[in-house]
N, C-alpha and C positions, 0 to 999 in steps of 0.2 A: 524273406523276401515279398510276401505279402505287406499291402502299402500298410504305414502306420498311419494313423487316424489321430488327429485332435481334434479338441471340443470344438474350434472354429468350422471343421468338416462337415460337421454333422448337418450343418442345414444344405450341404451340397445335394442331400438325397432325394430334393423334391424333385418332382414332376417335369417333364418339361415346360406345362402351361404356368407354371410359377414366374414366367416373365410376361404379365401382363402389357408392359409396352412393347412386347411383339406381337400381340394379340390380329393385328391387321397383317403381318406378314407370316400366313401357313407355312408349316414346315412342309418341304419338298423334297427335302432328300434325310435320310438317316445313316449315320457312322456309327458302327459297332466296335469296340474293341476285341481283341478275340481271347487274351487269357482271362481268366474268372467272371466270361460276361457270356462267350461262345462255347469255351469248353474251362474245364477244370485244369487246374494247376495243381500238380504234386512235389511242393518243394521239399516236403519230408522225406521223401525218397532218394531225392538229390542229395541233402543234406548230410542222410542215412550213408552214404558209399562213399563221401568225397573222400574220408579218409587212404582209399583204393591208391588215390593218385600219389601218395607218399606213405606207403605202408611199413617203411624203416622209422619213421618220426613217430615214437611211443608218445610225445606231448603235444599229436598236432590237434589244431583248435581249429574247429567248423569257424568260428566266430571272428580270429586271426585269420582265416584265409578270406572271408567274405570282407574284412575292413581291408586286404592289400586288393582285392578286386575293384575297392569301390575309388579308392584312394589312385591306382593306375587306371581309373576310367575304362577297365579293361571290357564292360559289358558294353558300354556306350560305345566305342570304338568298334564291336567288332558287329554290332546291332544298325549300323551307321554306314557299315561296307567299307571302314578304315584301315581294319585286320582283316588277312585273310586266314584260313582256316590253320595254317602251321603258327602261325604266330598268336591266334587266339590259344592252339592247346600249349604253344612254350608260356603264354603267359598265365595259362590258369597252374600248369607246371611250378613258375616260379612263385603265386600265391600259396601253393600248398605246400611248399618251405624248401624247394630244391634250388641249387644256384642256378644262375644264367646260364652256364657253360652246359650242365648236366641238363635240366630244361631243354634244350636246343637238341641235345643228342636224343633226348627222349621222341620229343616232339616230330623231331625226322626218322625217328625208326632204325638210327646206328645202335642205342642200345634199348632194353625193355628195362620195366621196373622189375624189383627184386621179386614179385608174386608173378613173375611171366608175362604180365598183361603188355599189350602192345597199346603204348599212353593214347596215342592219336583216335584208337577205336572205343578206350574207355571213355576218355573224355567228350565223344560223341554218343558214346552208350548213356552217360550220365545228363546231358543235355535231354535227348528222349526222355528220360524217366519222368521229365517235367509236363510231360505233354499229356496230357488228358482227350477223353471221348469228348465228341462234340455233344450238348445237352439239348435233348429231343425238342423239349418247349421251344427252346430258340431256335431251334431249326423252323420250325412251325411258325414261329412268331414272326421271323424273317420273311418267309414264304408267302404269309398274309400280308405283311406292309408291302410284299411286291403287288401281291395282285392287287392290293389298292393303289397301286401305281406312283408309290415311292418309289424315289430310289435309293437304295438300298446298300452301303459299301463297309466293307473293314476297314480298320485303321489303326495299325498295329505297330509296336516295336518289335521288330522278331528280326532274326538271322538268316541265311538259308538255311542252315539245319532243321530250325523252327519252323520254317515254310515245306520242308519236306515231312516234317513230322506231322504236321497240321494237315497236310494233304493226305497222308494217310490215315486219318482218323475223319474228314470230312471232307466232303466235295466242295472245297474252298470258292474255286472262280465260277462253279454252277449255282453255288448258293446268292453269291451278292452281284450286284450290278459291276460293282468296281473293288478292287482290291489296292491297299496302298499299303506298303511295308517299309520301315525304317530303312532300312538295307538298299532299295531301289531309290528312295528320294535324296540318301547322304543326310538326314535329319531325322531326330527322333521325338517324340512327346517328350518335353512339352513344349520344344520349339517350334516359335509361328509356322516357318517353312513346310514342315508337314501337312499340317492344317490347312495350308495356302496350296499345296497339291492336293490334299484331298476337295476344296472347294474347285479348283479348277476344273477336276475328272467328273467331279457332278454339274458343273457347271457344263461341260461338253454333250453331256447324256441330256440333260434338262433342253439345252437346245436344239440337239436332233426331234427329241420329242414334242417340243413346242410348234404350233402352227404358225409362231410368231418368231423367227431365226435369231431376234434380237433379243429376244427374253434374257433378262439377268436375272441370277439367281441370288438372293441377298445373305448375307452373313445368318441373318435372324431365319432364314427356312429352311437352313441346317440344325440337325440333331445329333448330339454324340453322347454317347453311354461307356463310363469306362467306370474302372474298380479303384483308377489311383488320385487320390485330391488334385492333386498339382496339375495332373493331364486336363481335370476336368475345367478347372480354374480358367487354366491357358486358353481352352476354346472359348470359356466366357468372356474371357476378355478381348478377344476376336471378334467376340457378336453373336455367338452359338449359343444355342439353346440346349445345355449340357447338363446334364444327370449325373450324379453318384450311385453307383450300386452298392447296395446296402448289405456286407455278408457278415456283420454282426448275427450270433444267435441271439433268438428273443428276449431271453432275460437278461443276456447282456445287454442289449441296445434300450430296453426299458430303465436300465440305469446308464445309461452312457452319460446323460449331461450333468450326473452328479459323481462321475469321475474326476480326478485331477489328470493334469495331461499327461506325466509321464505314464501312470496306471493306464489310462486310455490306449496311449502309444504301444505301450508294452502287448497289452492282452490283444490289441487288433494283428499283431503280426502272428499268433499262435495257432494252429490248424484247430487246434479243441476248441477256439471260441468261435469259430466262423462256420457258416452253413455252405455246402458243396451239392453238385447235382441239382434234383429237380425243385428240391427248397429254394438254390441260387436261383436257378432259373425263373422260378416266382417273384421274388425282388423286382427282376429284370423287367418280366412281364405287369409289376404295377406300375413300371414307369410308362407306359405306355396305353395306361385303361384311357385314359381322357382324351390321347392324340389320336388313337382309332375311334372312339366315341364321334369326334368331330370330324372325320374323313368322309367327306364328300356333302359336307354342309356347305 
């Protein structure tokens, strides 16, 4: 579930000031993705325990389950509020190989899995495994940006369960001026609607802080950082100053441009090739060096 990179995506690692044409529109608001930017994500733990959803299937395949989830747009519908929790649990159980009738019985608790597990609790537990702790360096970066009077927001594809898990690991609504979740907007990145919602929220704060209440926040004054190329491109297409967080380890990054597309795509989704924690946080910090040095000029 870590994003696949293509050779064309490598140019997205540039810091915000690569947009020279926007130099006359200083950044006023900065939005952070949450997963792999503010916090670490642990997809390996999630994958390692997926067979618990169907312990009787001796030929269980994580790849087959994830393919079914993508084909049914299960995560998209869950992240945008178009599925309730039991419908999501039912969908996960079907993706794991159960018949629709059995998945429904398991989801509503009228039947338990053969290992005795209560399916809704197990699905929620697996979801929680993904969410890691906040990166202290990023917390300090956000605090620094706010002290320098930037509007700072979170812009994330997330479910109600993810929100509660994130709230457990970080004081989310105290850390940011504004938090925009896909579940609340009914749209997820890279759809334009969620970016427009974030822009509107930042505009309200900007107007309240401005002595001229008619002040308008242009898209060129919005910055965004994410670990998913398609989300960064979507923001750029709307006029935002947007940069991609590079999670590739140094040795792989140094030869990334020489790799063919299939090899790069495969390597970029494997945790052993990625940086986490403090090292990943340094990559995020690197995107803000010029922005912070120009603050107040």
